TORTORMI-240768 format. One record per residue (C-alpha): x, y, z. Coordinates in nm, 3 decimals. Layout:
<nodes>
       x       y       z
       X       Y       Z
...
</nodes>
This chain:
<nodes>
       x       y       z
   0.003   0.001  -0.003
   0.127   0.349  -0.079
   0.260   0.520   0.232
   0.056   0.796   0.389
   0.252   1.102   0.510
   0.041   1.183   0.812
  -0.338   1.181   0.829
  -0.512   1.335   0.530
  -0.702   1.659   0.603
  -0.935   1.605   0.312
  -1.078   1.276   0.186
  -0.903   1.181  -0.139
  -1.112   1.146  -0.444
  -1.166   0.821  -0.626
  -0.901   0.870  -0.884
  -0.642   0.952  -0.618
  -0.732   0.642  -0.418
  -0.709   0.420  -0.721
  -0.374   0.571  -0.812
  -0.243   0.502  -0.462
  -0.347   0.137  -0.504
  -0.186   0.116  -0.848
   0.136   0.273  -0.723
   0.161   0.026  -0.438
   0.105  -0.283  -0.657
   0.237  -0.163  -0.994
  -0.085  -0.294  -1.145
  -0.355  -0.097  -1.317
  -0.649  -0.323  -1.415
  -0.936  -0.301  -1.161
  -1.160  -0.516  -1.368
  -1.519  -0.439  -1.474
  -1.551  -0.055  -1.494
  -1.895  -0.087  -1.343
  -1.728  -0.161  -1.012
  -1.625   0.200  -0.989
  -1.983   0.310  -0.907
  -2.011   0.174  -0.553
  -1.662   0.313  -0.475
  -1.768   0.656  -0.605
  -2.090   0.642  -0.396
  -1.906   0.545  -0.082
  -1.628   0.800  -0.121
  -1.882   1.071  -0.187
  -2.076   0.975   0.122
  -1.760   0.963   0.328
  -1.652   1.310   0.210
  -1.995   1.472   0.251
  -2.157   1.289   0.547
  -1.881   1.157   0.770
  -1.536   1.314   0.729
  -1.584   1.606   0.962
  -1.700   1.369   1.242
  -1.380   1.159   1.232
  -1.053   1.216   1.404
  -0.715   1.200   1.232
  -0.645   0.844   1.314
  -0.990   0.735   1.194
  -0.951   0.924   0.868
  -0.614   0.758   0.805
  -0.768   0.413   0.877
  -1.053   0.483   0.637
  -0.819   0.583   0.353
  -0.596   0.283   0.413
  -0.893   0.052   0.425
  -1.001   0.166   0.079
  -0.656   0.158  -0.077
  -0.586  -0.187   0.073
  -0.902  -0.336  -0.075
  -0.844  -0.175  -0.407
  -0.490  -0.318  -0.411
  -0.626  -0.663  -0.327
  -0.866  -0.638  -0.620
  -0.583  -0.543  -0.857
  -0.400  -0.855  -0.749
  -0.702  -1.081  -0.801
  -0.747  -0.950  -1.150
  -0.376  -1.014  -1.221
  -0.406  -1.367  -1.088
  -0.711  -1.436  -1.302
  -0.512  -1.327  -1.611
  -0.211  -1.537  -1.519
  -0.421  -1.847  -1.436
  -0.717  -1.835  -1.679
  -0.851  -2.171  -1.567
  -0.978  -1.985  -1.252
  -1.262  -1.858  -1.463
  -1.372  -2.218  -1.547
  -1.454  -2.309  -1.187
  -1.827  -2.386  -1.129
  -1.991  -2.269  -0.808
  -2.276  -2.519  -0.750
  -2.552  -2.531  -0.489
  -2.402  -2.311  -0.226
  -2.571  -2.294   0.115
  -2.623  -1.923   0.190
  -2.729  -1.793   0.531
  -2.908  -1.461   0.478
  -3.025  -1.375   0.820
  -2.983  -1.021   0.967
  -2.694  -0.936   1.205
  -2.726  -1.079   1.557
  -2.971  -1.340   1.453
  -2.742  -1.639   1.520
  -2.613  -1.657   1.165
  -2.246  -1.678   1.265
  -2.322  -1.966   1.501
  -2.511  -2.155   1.233
  -2.242  -2.079   0.977
  -1.990  -2.230   1.213
  -2.197  -2.546   1.253
  -2.234  -2.585   0.879
  -1.854  -2.550   0.844
  -1.808  -2.855   1.065
  -1.916  -3.066   0.758
  -1.613  -3.197   0.577
  -1.813  -3.172   0.249
  -1.854  -2.792   0.306
  -1.611  -2.507   0.242
  -1.635  -2.178   0.421
  -1.417  -1.870   0.354
  -1.182  -1.764   0.631
  -1.056  -1.415   0.713
  -0.702  -1.474   0.590
  -0.829  -1.573   0.243
  -1.036  -1.259   0.221
  -0.758  -1.027   0.346
  -0.475  -1.197   0.159
  -0.630  -1.391  -0.131
  -0.328  -1.355  -0.365
  -0.164  -1.573  -0.466
  -0.444  -1.825  -0.514
  -0.460  -2.086  -0.239
  -0.410  -2.362  -0.505
  -0.046  -2.261  -0.523
   0.017  -2.364  -0.161
  -0.103  -2.317   0.198
  -0.083  -1.970   0.351
   0.259  -1.882   0.498
   0.293  -1.766   0.859
   0.383  -1.427   0.722
   0.065  -1.411   0.524
  -0.142  -1.517   0.822
   0.040  -1.265   1.045
  -0.037  -0.977   0.806
  -0.398  -1.060   0.817
  -0.406  -1.079   1.197
  -0.230  -0.738   1.224
  -0.477  -0.577   0.987
  -0.768  -0.713   1.177
  -0.630  -0.597   1.508
  -0.535  -0.246   1.378
  -0.892  -0.173   1.299
  -1.045  -0.321   1.610
  -0.789  -0.158   1.834
  -1.018   0.144   1.818
  -1.314  -0.066   1.945
  -1.172  -0.338   2.177
  -1.521  -0.417   2.318
  -1.603  -0.578   1.985
  -1.443  -0.902   2.102
  -1.719  -0.962   2.352
  -1.981  -0.955   2.069
  -1.741  -1.137   1.825
  -1.547  -1.384   2.039
  -1.455  -1.595   1.734
  -1.201  -1.326   1.646
  -1.010  -1.411   1.955
  -1.043  -1.791   1.922
  -0.969  -1.817   1.553
  -0.792  -1.498   1.455
  -0.708  -1.501   1.087
  -0.879  -1.841   1.057
  -1.213  -1.711   1.172
  -1.501  -1.759   0.925
  -1.562  -1.466   0.697
  -1.885  -1.288   0.579
  -1.969  -1.238   0.223
  -2.052  -0.868   0.275
  -1.791  -0.732   0.512
  -1.510  -0.955   0.396
  -1.562  -1.020   0.026
  -1.798  -0.750  -0.112
  -1.602  -0.485   0.077
  -1.347  -0.527  -0.211
  -1.610  -0.369  -0.430
  -1.736  -0.137  -0.161
  -2.081  -0.295  -0.139
  -2.148  -0.381   0.225
  -2.344  -0.236   0.514
  -2.040  -0.255   0.738
  -1.913   0.064   0.571
  -2.236   0.247   0.668
  -2.214   0.110   1.025
  -1.858   0.231   1.069
  -1.913   0.593   0.980
  -2.294   0.649   0.946
  -2.300   0.784   0.590
  -2.674   0.804   0.515
  -2.644   0.855   0.139
  -2.440   0.533   0.117
  -2.710   0.344   0.307
  -2.970   0.460   0.062
  -2.740   0.334  -0.220
  -2.727  -0.016  -0.056
  -3.107  -0.034  -0.034
  -3.187   0.107  -0.383
  -2.907   0.019  -0.623
  -2.875  -0.288  -0.849
  -2.585  -0.494  -0.701
  -2.543  -0.742  -0.992
  -2.187  -0.626  -1.060
  -2.096  -0.679  -0.694
  -2.235  -1.030  -0.700
  -2.032  -1.106  -1.013
  -1.726  -1.010  -0.825
  -1.841  -1.237  -0.541
  -1.860  -1.525  -0.790
  -1.510  -1.439  -0.924
  -1.374  -1.450  -0.573
  -1.519  -1.789  -0.500
  -1.380  -1.922  -0.828
  -1.034  -1.790  -0.719
  -1.061  -1.957  -0.383
  -1.190  -2.284  -0.518
  -0.950  -2.328  -0.813
  -0.736  -2.631  -0.783
  -0.895  -2.750  -0.464
  -1.098  -3.054  -0.372
  -1.463  -3.022  -0.487
  -1.679  -2.905  -0.206
  -2.000  -2.722  -0.150
  -1.970  -2.356  -0.029
  -2.131  -2.267   0.301
  -2.163  -1.890   0.305
  -2.323  -1.620   0.511
  -2.369  -1.253   0.515
  -2.581  -1.019   0.729
  -2.652  -0.796   0.435
  -2.774  -1.056   0.186
  -3.123  -0.915   0.236
  -2.998  -0.599   0.044
  -2.910  -0.796  -0.274
  -3.112  -1.124  -0.242
  -3.245  -1.093  -0.587
  -2.903  -1.041  -0.738
  -2.762  -1.328  -0.539
  -3.036  -1.566  -0.653
  -2.974  -1.467  -1.014
  -2.596  -1.529  -0.975
  -2.649  -1.865  -0.801
  -2.982  -2.006  -0.937
  -2.934  -2.334  -0.743
  -2.845  -2.161  -0.407
  -3.001  -2.296  -0.093
  -3.107  -1.991   0.121
  -3.140  -2.016   0.499
  -3.303  -1.712   0.671
  -3.217  -1.696   1.042
  -3.461  -1.531   1.283
  -3.436  -1.426   1.647
  -3.669  -1.266   1.913
  -3.671  -0.904   1.806
  -3.597  -0.776   2.156
  -3.276  -0.967   2.168
  -3.180  -0.923   1.800
  -3.244  -0.545   1.782
  -3.104  -0.477   2.124
  -2.785  -0.664   2.034
  -2.770  -0.496   1.697
  -2.801  -0.144   1.847
  -2.530  -0.237   2.103
  -2.292  -0.366   1.838
  -2.339  -0.076   1.598
  -2.293   0.174   1.883
  -1.967  -0.002   1.966
  -1.844   0.003   1.613
  -1.920   0.370   1.567
  -1.610   0.415   1.790
  -1.415   0.376   1.465
  -1.477   0.747   1.422
  -1.221   0.787   1.692
  -1.444   0.965   1.937
  -1.638   0.841   2.246
  -1.993   0.731   2.178
  -2.220   0.916   2.429
  -2.547   0.778   2.567
  -2.739   1.011   2.343
  -2.528   0.890   2.043
  -2.614   0.537   2.133
  -2.986   0.612   2.114
  -2.952   0.785   1.779
  -2.742   0.515   1.640
  -2.991   0.251   1.764
  -3.274   0.429   1.601
  -3.095   0.433   1.272
  -2.997   0.072   1.312
  -3.357  -0.033   1.372
  -3.485   0.170   1.073
  -3.225   0.011   0.852
  -3.312  -0.333   0.975
  -3.677  -0.268   0.900
  -3.584  -0.146   0.548
  -3.366  -0.456   0.490
  -3.645  -0.689   0.603
  -3.887  -0.518   0.376
  -3.652  -0.548   0.074
  -3.563  -0.906   0.152
  -3.934  -1.005   0.180
  -4.012  -0.844  -0.155
  -3.729  -1.034  -0.317
  -3.847  -1.350  -0.154
  -4.195  -1.296  -0.300
  -4.045  -1.281  -0.650
  -3.819  -1.583  -0.600
  -4.073  -1.818  -0.453
  -4.080  -1.990  -0.110
  -3.916  -2.301  -0.240
  -3.580  -2.131  -0.242
  -3.584  -2.067   0.133
  -3.586  -2.221   0.477
  -3.648  -2.025   0.799
  -3.450  -2.121   1.110
  -3.490  -1.987   1.456
  -3.186  -1.887   1.658
  -3.361  -2.030   1.961
  -3.405  -2.369   1.800
  -3.035  -2.366   1.704
  -2.938  -2.296   2.064
  -3.176  -2.567   2.200
  -3.059  -2.848   1.967
  -2.778  -2.761   1.727
  -2.757  -3.096   1.554
  -3.135  -3.113   1.500
  -3.133  -2.755   1.360
  -2.863  -2.850   1.102
  -3.047  -3.182   1.021
  -3.366  -2.986   0.948
  -3.176  -2.764   0.699
  -3.015  -3.062   0.526
  -3.342  -3.256   0.515
  -3.512  -2.957   0.345
  -3.255  -2.935   0.078
  -3.214  -3.306   0.019
  -2.883  -3.342   0.201
  -2.775  -3.574   0.480
  -2.590  -3.488   0.806
  -2.324  -3.756   0.853
  -2.236  -3.899   1.191
  -1.893  -3.728   1.164
  -2.061  -3.396   1.106
  -2.301  -3.448   1.397
  -2.019  -3.538   1.629
  -1.819  -3.234   1.515
  -2.107  -3.006   1.594
  -2.145  -3.150   1.945
  -1.776  -3.118   2.007
  -1.766  -2.759   1.889
  -2.060  -2.655   2.099
  -1.915  -2.825   2.407
  -1.586  -2.636   2.369
  -1.717  -2.291   2.279
  -1.928  -2.111   2.533
  -2.101  -1.791   2.420
  -1.977  -1.602   2.722
  -1.619  -1.738   2.717
  -1.482  -1.385   2.674
  -1.752  -1.198   2.861
  -2.124  -1.164   2.838
  -2.275  -0.921   2.587
  -2.524  -0.736   2.809
  -2.778  -0.492   2.679
  -3.144  -0.403   2.696
  -3.383  -0.239   2.446
  -3.455   0.025   2.704
  -3.107   0.167   2.713
  -3.147   0.257   2.345
  -3.480   0.423   2.391
  -3.676   0.133   2.221
  -4.048   0.132   2.288
  -4.192  -0.207   2.258
  -4.528  -0.131   2.101
  -4.373   0.112   1.844
  -4.118  -0.150   1.737
  -4.385  -0.414   1.709
  -4.598  -0.187   1.489
  -4.295  -0.099   1.269
  -4.210  -0.474   1.231
  -4.555  -0.609   1.217
  -4.533  -0.741   0.857
  -4.212  -0.926   0.935
  -4.326  -1.058   1.276
  -4.659  -1.187   1.135
  -4.505  -1.356   0.835
  -4.157  -1.474   0.925
  -4.072  -1.377   1.282
  -4.213  -1.688   1.451
  -4.436  -1.457   1.651
  -4.141  -1.296   1.831
  -4.220  -0.931   1.903
  -4.015  -0.699   2.121
  -4.081  -0.723   2.488
  -3.947  -0.501   2.770
  -3.646  -0.599   2.978
  -3.510  -0.873   2.747
  -3.137  -0.953   2.782
  -2.896  -1.202   2.632
</nodes>
């Protein structure tokens, strides 16, 4: 990455950022020109909505984030040219968990990854995908670079490890998300809105056509799969509801699993996590800030549900299975068996034993309990229930928001 000489006072424009990435890699092909649009939208939002509310360290981190992922994309394109057989890889029948954040999707993803017939992307692969894994296992240096980049960002928000304990346990080997770890390379993920609160970028995520981003996602899976043993991808992303139609078009045989959780727990946890992550601006998050962030998080969740349900109507119920977080917690093996039964798959004895072993060795509160309540964010139960009535009545297993719920 091109060196920064102190924190930038002004947010660089898109051309400058792309030039920095090219200078650092000595590469110039960023792939499909349509991929420029989400970057332009994000940078414009950052400049207009967020930049003044960030401190110097946060601004530097934001610029380095963009340049790093642009540089990674340049390397992926170069690899694809050097190894043209990457483009011949077929991505067939992926299992894709599309539940919202804090709905148990990470837990379920981990349980699916215990199946030896499944492949799930890991953080190191998303941070350091080049050269292709087919050329050899990742070196210690490669894994160490991934770990350092992960820790550099979260050093600003150390409390995040209570809500994401797998980052401590697995480090660079932790399972990755399709949005925040793959589609961030084309600047199409709600994580970027969560970090800095750029409203115009949020509207872009809700309203734009994300076909180009999903094509990049497909290219990335081909890159990761090339030369490896044939396995089924097990994927998850808390922002799939924003591009469900585009994902279904890219993967017409995908098996979609929509995770659900009691809204009091899910929205309270979501508001808490997003309030914590807003610390990436470099400034303390006050109690009033937390309430404002929570309100925006809830509104965004509602808009995401609405968009996801409309896409589901168009795609048909046969593409989906709904899974309750509470059922997964009560009987993890049975929850996975239900998914496999629905899609004509079989849970092997080895897979079932691996699930039991993993659950036994991984307590949710191993690194501290994530405590929160809807009340601390100014949530009013009846108002939330009215706002989410369509979702709760149709897909939410009857779980409305109730006062004084805690994890």
